[in-house]
N, C-alpha and C positions, 0 to 999 in steps of 0.2 A: 786378192785385191784389198785395198785399204778403204775403209768407210770415210768419206769426206766430212761426215758430220761428227763422228766420235773418234776417228783415227784408229779404230781397231781393225786388225787383219781378219778378213772374212773370206769365205769361199767365193770363187768367181761366179758360180752358177746361182748364187742367192740374189734375189730381187729386193729383199728387205733385210736391213741390218738387224741381226738378232740382239744386239746390245742396246741400240738406241731407237730402232724401229723406223729409221728413215729409208726412203727408196734408194736403191743402188743401180737401177737401170741407167745405162748410158755413161757410167763412170769412165770406162776404158775406151769408149768409142771415140774415134778421131773426129774433130770438129768438121763439119761439112760447110763448105763455102758456096756450094752450088756450081752451076756452070760458069766457066770463065774465071775460075780462081787462079791467082798467080802461081807459077810453077816453082818459084823460089821460096815459097813459104815452108818453114820447117814442119816436119811431121810431128804429129802429137805424140807425146810420151805415152808409152803403153800403160804406165801406172803413175799416178801423181806422186810427187816427192812428199815425204812426210816432214812436217814442219816441227822444228825443235826450238826451244828458247835458249838463252845464253848458258844456262846450267846444264844443258843437254837433256832436259826433261821434255817429255812429250807435251807440246802446247795444247793439244786437244784433250789430254787427260785432265789438265787443270782448268781448262776453259772449254768445257764441252759446248758444242753448238747443238741446241735442241731444235727440233722442227717447229716451225710456226704452227700455232693452233689452227685447227680447221675452221673454216668460215661457217657461219650459221647456215644450216641447211635442213635436211630432214632430221626429225627427232630420232634419237637412238632408242633402242628397245628398252633399256632400263627406265627411261622417262615415261613410257607409255602407261604402265600401271599407276603411277602417281597421277597422271592426267585423268585416267579413268576414275580413280578414287576421288579426285577433286570434283569431277563432274557429278559423280554420284552424291557427294556431300552437298553440292549446290542444289541438286534436284531434291534431296531429302530436306534441306533447309527451306526450300521454296514450298514443298508440300506441308511441312510443319507450320509455316507462316499462313498458308491458305487455310489449314485446319483451325489454327488459332483464331483467325478472322471470322471463319464460319461459326466456330464455337462461341465466340463473343457475341456475334449477331444472334445466335440461337438463344443464348442466356439472356440477352437483352429482351428478346421477344417473350421468352418464358416469364421473366420478371415482370414485364408489363402485363402479361395475361394474368399472372398470379396477383398482382396489385389490383387489377380490375375485378378479379374474383373475390378478393378480400373486401373490396369496396361494395360489391353486390351483396355479399353475405352480411356486411355491417348494415347496409340499407334494409335488408330483409329483417334483421334482428330489430332494428329501430321500428320498422313497421309492425312487427309482432308486439313489441313493447307498447307502442301506441294503442294497438288493438286491445292489449291486456288492460291498459289503463281505462280504455273506454268500457270494457267489460266489467272492470271493478266498479266504475261509477254507476253503470247500469245495475249491477248486482246490489250495490249499496242503496240505490234508489228503490229498487224492487223490494229489498228487505225492509226499508223504511216504510214504504207504502203498505206492505203486508203487515208489518208490526202495527202501524196506525189503524189498519182495518181490524186487526185482532183486538187492539186496545179499545177501539170504538165499540166492538161487540161486547167486550168485557166490562168497560166502564162507560157510562153515559152521564155526561154533565148536563143536568137539566137547567141549572142556573149558573152562569159563568160570572166572572168578576166584572163589575161595572166601574170604569174609570171615574175618579173624582173630578168634579167640575171646577173646583177651587181649592185653595190651600186649607189645611186643617189647622185650627188654632192650637197653640201650645196648651198642654194639660187638659185637652179635650177628652171627655168620657162619652164615647158613643160607638156604635157599631160602624166599622169602616168598610170591610169587605165580607162577602158571603158567597158560598158555593154550595149547590145542591147536586148530588151525584147518586147514581144507582150502579149496583154491581156487587160482586163478592168482596165487600169492603169490611173494614174494621174501624170502630170509633177511635180506638187508642193508637192505631199504627198506620192508617191509610192516608192521612193528610199531613203534608209537609209544606209549611209556608216558608218561602225563600225570598231573600233580598239580593239585588244585584250589587256586587262589589266593584266599584269603578277602578280601584287600585289594582286588583288582581284579575279583573275581567272575567269573573266567575260568579256563580250563585252560591249563597251561604244561607243555611237555615237560621231563621231569626227566632222562631218559636217551635218547640218540638211537638210532635203529635201527642195527643192525649186529651184528657178532660180538664179544661180550665188551666192550661199551662200558660205561664206569663214570661215576659221578657222585660226586665227592669231597665235595661240600657235604652230601649226605644219606647218604653211605656206602652207595650202591647200585651194583649191577652188573647188566648185561643180557646174557643168553646166548640166542641163537637157533640153532635147528637144523632139519634137514629129514630125515624118515624116508621114504626112497624106497619101501620095501616097503609102508608104510601110507599113503603119499602124504599125510603129515600134517606140518604145520609146528608147531614148539614154540617158545614164547617164555617164558623164565623170568626173573623179577626177583628177584635175590639181595639179601639183607641182607649186604653185604660190609663189616661193621663199621658197622652202622647208627648214626645219631646222632639226638639229640632233634629236630633241624630236619626230620627225615623224617616227623614226625607229620602226619597229614592224610588226605585221600581220594584214591584212585588209580583209574585206569582205563586200558584199552589200546584205541587206535584202530588198526584193521587196514585197510590199503589194498591193493587188488589192482592188477594191471598196467594195467587200464583206468581207474583212478582212482576206482572205487567204494569207499566206506568202510563199515565196520561197527564199532560200538562195543561193547565188552564191558561186563559188569556193573561196578559200582563197589564198592570195598572201602576201609574205614577202617583206618588204622594208628595205634596209640598206642605211643609209645616211652617206657619208664620207665627 
């Protein structure tokens, strides 16, 4: 028989054309008209005539008729692995997304906890620093009190500076300040008279310790002595022709042989 699709001669018992793959069942069957068909109808040709063009060429060879594509239906087997791989890829992507979201949330919580821990540590450090400052202040105060007690035991001022009640006249020659003290002292090195410097905010020695030491700038003179019977040291600051530059605040720093110091009261001098 002849395949009606491609025009090739094929065996009569074949159901599928081996050349084009079209179905061959019913090619040579006579048409059925059912009951009551007219008797004068011609019988069907056992084999369809082969069509040729004007040049005698096989029409089907140059114009093959291909079977219509099958309609969409069930998936073929080659498409099943791709579908499975696509599904697995979607599941994997979804799992990765969930893991990323969970990891991000975990990192955010850990970062928040770490920030809180750092803040707590910083607060603890600040509290420790504050406590250390308090301890430093306490230690300084205790040391100062202990030193003052030690100085009081080492040096005893029996007569302190008495402030002047009025201005001192220029070129006055008289005793201005006097201090009496007891302890392990020295006439030549234990008494240091100082004047406050407004410009620098510190104390400056105006007359050096020693016997009858003078200061020409301020018109002052220092006289130190020791009374063996009373075991008392006396330091006198004289106005030895005092001058206006001597106006200001004075004090005396007493130092014993071991280096412990004790400061007298302060007194203000006004020179008119």
